[in-house]
C-alpha positions in Angstrom: 22.6 -11.3 6.3 21.8 -8.6 8.3 21.0 -8.4 11.7 17.1 -7.2 10.7 17.2 -10.6 8.3 18.0 -12.5 11.3 14.9 -12.1 13.6 12.0 -14.2 13.8 9.7 -12.6 11.0 6.8 -12.1 13.2 9.1 -10.0 15.9 10.4 -8.2 12.7 6.6 -6.9 11.6 3.6 -5.3 13.5 0.8 -5.6 11.9 -1.1 -2.1 11.5 -4.4 -1.5 13.1 -5.2 -5.8 13.2 -8.1 -5.6 15.8 -10.0 -3.6 13.5 -9.0 -5.1 10.5 -10.5 -8.6 12.0 -13.6 -6.8 13.9 -14.7 -5.4 10.1 -14.0 -8.8 8.1 -15.1 -11.2 10.4 -18.7 -10.9 9.5 -17.8 -12.2 6.2 -15.6 -14.7 6.5 -17.5 -17.5 8.9 -18.8 -19.4 6.3 -16.9 -22.8 5.7 -14.7 -22.5 2.4 -14.8 -18.5 2.1 -11.5 -16.7 0.7 -10.1 -14.3 1.9 -7.2 -12.1 0.0 -4.6 -10.2 1.3 -3.2 -8.0 -1.7 -0.8 -6.7 0.3 0.6 -9.5 2.0 4.1 -8.3 3.3 5.4 -10.7 6.1 2.2 -12.0 7.0 0.9 -10.4 10.1 -2.4 -9.9 8.6 -2.8 -13.1 7.1 -1.7 -15.3 10.1 -4.2 -13.5 12.2 -7.0 -14.2 9.7 -6.5 -17.7 9.1 -6.4 -18.1 13.0 -9.2 -16.2 13.8 -11.1 -18.4 11.1 -10.1 -22.1 11.1 -12.0 -22.9 7.9 -10.9 -20.0 6.0 -8.7 -20.3 2.7 -6.5 -17.0 2.2 -4.4 -15.6 -0.9 -1.3 -13.4 -0.4 0.0 -11.2 -3.1 3.2 -9.5 -2.8 5.3 -8.0 -5.7 8.5 -8.6 -3.4 10.0 -11.8 -4.1 11.9 -11.9 -0.4 8.7 -10.7 1.5 6.7 -13.4 0.2 8.6 -16.2 0.9 9.6 -15.1 4.4 5.5 -14.6 4.5 5.3 -18.3 3.3 7.7 -19.7 5.6 5.6 -18.0 8.4 2.2 -19.0 7.1 3.8 -23.1 6.3 1.5 -23.6 9.2 -1.4 -23.9 7.7 -0.8 -26.0 5.0 -3.0 -25.7 2.2 -5.3 -23.1 3.5 -2.6 -20.5 2.5 -1.6 -19.7 -1.2 1.1 -17.6 -2.3 1.4 -15.4 -5.5 4.2 -12.9 -6.7 2.0 -10.8 -8.3 1.3 -6.8 -8.2 -2.3 -6.3 -6.5 -3.9 -4.6 -9.3 -3.8 -8.0 -11.0 -6.5 -9.6 -8.6 -8.6 -10.8 -11.2 -6.0 -12.7 -12.9 -4.8 -14.4 -10.0 -8.1 -15.4 -8.9 -8.8 -16.8 -12.8 -5.1 -18.3 -12.7 -6.2 -20.2 -9.0 -9.7 -21.3 -9.7 -10.7 -19.3 -6.7 -14.2 -18.3 -5.9 -15.3 -14.3 -5.6 -13.4 -13.4 -2.1 -15.4 -12.6 1.2 -12.9 -10.3 2.4 -10.1 -8.8 0.8 -7.3 -6.2 2.8 -5.0 -3.6 1.3 -2.1 -2.0 4.0 -0.6 0.0 1.6 3.0 1.6 1.2 6.4 0.5 2.1 6.8 -2.8 4.1 8.8 -3.0 7.5 10.9 -5.1 6.0 11.5 -2.7 3.3 12.1 -0.1 5.5 14.7 -1.9 7.7 16.8 -2.8 5.5 19.2 -0.6 4.3 20.2 -1.8 1.0 16.5 -1.2 -0.3 17.3 2.5 -0.3 14.0 3.5 0.6 14.7 4.9 4.1 15.9 8.4 4.3 17.3 8.1 8.0 20.1 5.5 6.5 22.5 5.7 4.0 21.9 3.5 0.9 22.2 2.5 -2.7 18.7 5.1 -4.1 17.3 1.8 -5.4 13.5 1.9 -3.9 12.0 -1.2 -6.0 9.6 -3.1 -4.0 10.9 -5.8 -6.7 14.1 -5.4 -7.4 14.0 -8.0 -10.6 12.1 -5.2 -12.8 12.2 -1.6 -13.6 14.0 1.6 -13.0 15.2 2.0 -10.0 15.3 6.0 -8.1 18.6 6.2 -8.9 17.3 6.1 -12.5 14.6 8.5 -12.1 17.3 10.9 -10.4 19.7 10.9 -13.1 17.9 10.7 -15.8 14.3 12.2 -16.5 14.0 15.5 -17.5 13.9 18.2 -15.1 10.7 19.2 -15.8 9.3 15.5 -14.9 11.6 15.2 -11.4 9.5 18.7 -10.6 6.1 17.2 -11.4 7.0 14.2 -9.3 7.8 15.6 -6.5 5.2 18.2 -6.5 2.6 15.2 -7.7 3.6 12.4 -5.1 5.1 14.3 -2.5 3.6 17.7 -2.6 6.7 19.1 -2.2 6.5 22.9 -2.4 10.1 23.3 -2.8 10.2 21.1 -5.9 11.9 23.6 -8.2 14.8 24.4 -5.5 15.2 19.9 -4.8 15.4 19.4 -8.7 17.7 21.9 -9.5 20.5 20.9 -6.8 19.8 17.4 -8.2 20.9 18.7 -11.7 23.3 20.6 -11.2 25.1 17.3 -9.1 24.3 14.6 -12.2 25.9 16.9 -14.3 29.2 15.9 -12.7 28.4 12.7 -10.5 25.1 10.5 -10.7 23.3 10.5 -7.7 23.2 6.9 -6.3 23.6 7.4 -2.6 20.3 8.2 0.1 22.5 10.4 1.8 23.9 12.6 -1.0 20.4 13.3 -1.6 19.3 14.6 2.0 22.7 16.4 2.2 21.5 18.2 -1.2 17.5 18.3 -0.3 19.0 19.6 3.2 21.0 22.0 1.0 18.2 23.4 -1.2 15.9 24.2 1.2 15.4 27.9 2.8 15.6 27.8 6.6 12.1 28.1 7.1 11.1 25.2 5.5 13.6 22.5 7.5 11.7 23.7 10.7 8.4 21.8 10.4 7.3 19.0 8.7 10.2 16.5 10.1 12.7 15.0 8.2 12.7 17.6 5.1 13.4 14.4 2.5 10.4 13.0 3.7 8.4 14.2 1.0 11.0 14.0 -2.1 11.5 10.0 -0.7 7.3 9.7 -1.1 7.9 11.0 -4.6 10.4 8.8 -5.5 9.1 6.0 -4.3 5.5 6.4 -5.4 7.2 7.1 -9.2 9.6 4.1 -9.0 7.1 1.5 -8.3 4.1 2.8 -10.3 1.6 2.9 -6.8 -1.0 5.2 -7.8 -1.5 4.2 -11.3 -1.5 0.6 -9.7 -4.0 1.7 -6.6 -6.1 3.3 -9.3 -6.9 -0.1 -11.1 -6.5 -2.6 -8.1 -9.2 -0.9 -5.9 -12.6 -1.1 -8.9 -11.1 -4.4 -9.7 -11.5 -5.6 -6.0 -14.5 -4.5 -5.7 -15.9 -6.4 -9.0 -14.5 -9.4 -7.7 -15.7 -9.2 -4.0 -18.9 -11.2 -3.7 -21.8 -9.8 -2.2 -21.6 -9.8 1.6 -18.0 -9.9 1.4 -16.2 -6.8 2.2 -13.1 -4.7 1.5 -10.8 -3.0 3.9 -8.0 -0.5 3.0 -5.3 1.2 5.0 -3.6 3.9 3.3 -0.8 6.3 4.4 -0.4 9.5 2.9 -3.7 11.6 1.5 -2.6 10.9 -2.2 -3.9 7.2 -1.4 -6.1 7.9 0.9 -8.2 10.5 -1.1 -8.0 7.8 -4.2 -9.8 5.1 -2.3 -11.8 7.2 -0.7 -13.5 8.2 -4.0 -13.8 4.8 -5.4 -15.7 3.0 -2.2 -18.2 6.5 -1.7 -18.7 6.1 -5.6 -19.6 2.3 -5.3 -21.9 3.6 -2.6 -24.1 6.0 -4.2 -26.9 5.8 -6.7 -26.3 6.3 -10.4 -29.9 6.5 -10.9 -31.2 9.9 -13.2 -32.3 12.5 -10.7 -35.9 12.3 -10.4 -37.2 8.9 -10.7 -40.0 8.1 -7.9 -38.7 4.4 -8.1 -34.6 3.6 -8.5 -34.5 0.5 -10.6 -31.8 -2.3 -9.4 -29.3 -1.4 -11.7 -29.0 2.0 -11.0 -28.9 1.3 -6.4 -25.6 1.6 -4.6 -23.4 -1.6 -4.7 -21.0 -0.9 -1.9 -22.2 0.0 1.8 -19.3 1.9 3.8 -18.7 0.3 7.0 -16.5 2.9 8.4 -17.7 7.2 8.7 -14.6 8.5 6.8 -10.9 7.1 7.7 -10.8 5.5 10.8 -7.3 6.3 12.4 -5.1 4.0 14.8 -5.5 4.7 18.7 -2.7 6.7 20.9 -1.9 3.0 22.5 -1.3 1.7 19.1 0.9 4.4 17.8 3.0 4.8 20.5 3.6 0.7 20.3 4.1 1.3 16.8 5.1 4.6 15.1 4.6 3.5 11.8 0.9 3.3 12.6 0.7 6.9 12.7 -0.1 8.2 9.3 -2.5 5.4 8.6 -5.9 6.0 7.4 -8.7 2.8 7.5 -11.8 2.2 4.8 -13.7 -0.2 4.4 -17.5 -1.3 2.7 -19.5 -3.9 2.2 -20.9 -5.7 -1.2 -24.3 -5.4 -1.0 -25.4 -5.9 -5.0 -24.0 -7.9 -7.7 -22.4 -6.6 -10.7 -24.9 -5.0 -13.2 
């Protein structure tokens, strides 16, 4: 077992923007029997705080990573049957609620991206700063790994992935290096991939934007886990499951996620009435009320204490009307 695994779960994970999440969700969670859903349970930090703050709350935690689910379940065992775990990707939320015979949630939380545990365990291959097998699967029991993607995808698809998901301007240079490498030796090591990226980039690109491998690793992780496709289904589905008066909070960590979340919440907060109607019928009125003005950011104190909080962008909304 790695040293990171030997530390207590609570010490391995600092929930991002925890106080603000609790503030935004609290008005919806006070009624007896209220149900909240943590769609990205991770190591259970947000879930633990919510259950502790609301003694009558019941919480359902979803995660696609069986290892994280097991650790979080152990951490939350003291809450007894107030907590229920579900091994599922978060776009399956409606099915999970139906299977558990749960009522419409009063609160839903998404903390997107890769978890602290996945970053801290070298064998998962998420971190570009340490050598590891090129895996990057959040659920290692299924699907192709990052190595499979790099060694089998056509060059054009690899360029598209790096440009679309990593916003990598030098995608073609990187892919050309990957294709030359894999023609003789399959890529299996994160350190070798970082080396190829460094060798492919012009010097000007090496001087800006942090680690030059960051964008490529982000793009591969998103492709391997289908993150944007899942998120595009998950946020509208979550909004639909919320009860009237329920609240949704979403934290994202890069612009692709944040733009998608912004669009879904903004659409829900707009009237769909044809222009020129003197009175807007109820079925055309907004279903959501935005609770944040733009995306909220972590404060300086939090980013100083937890560098992984720095890119976080938080948006929230309240369900104000039933389904049409």
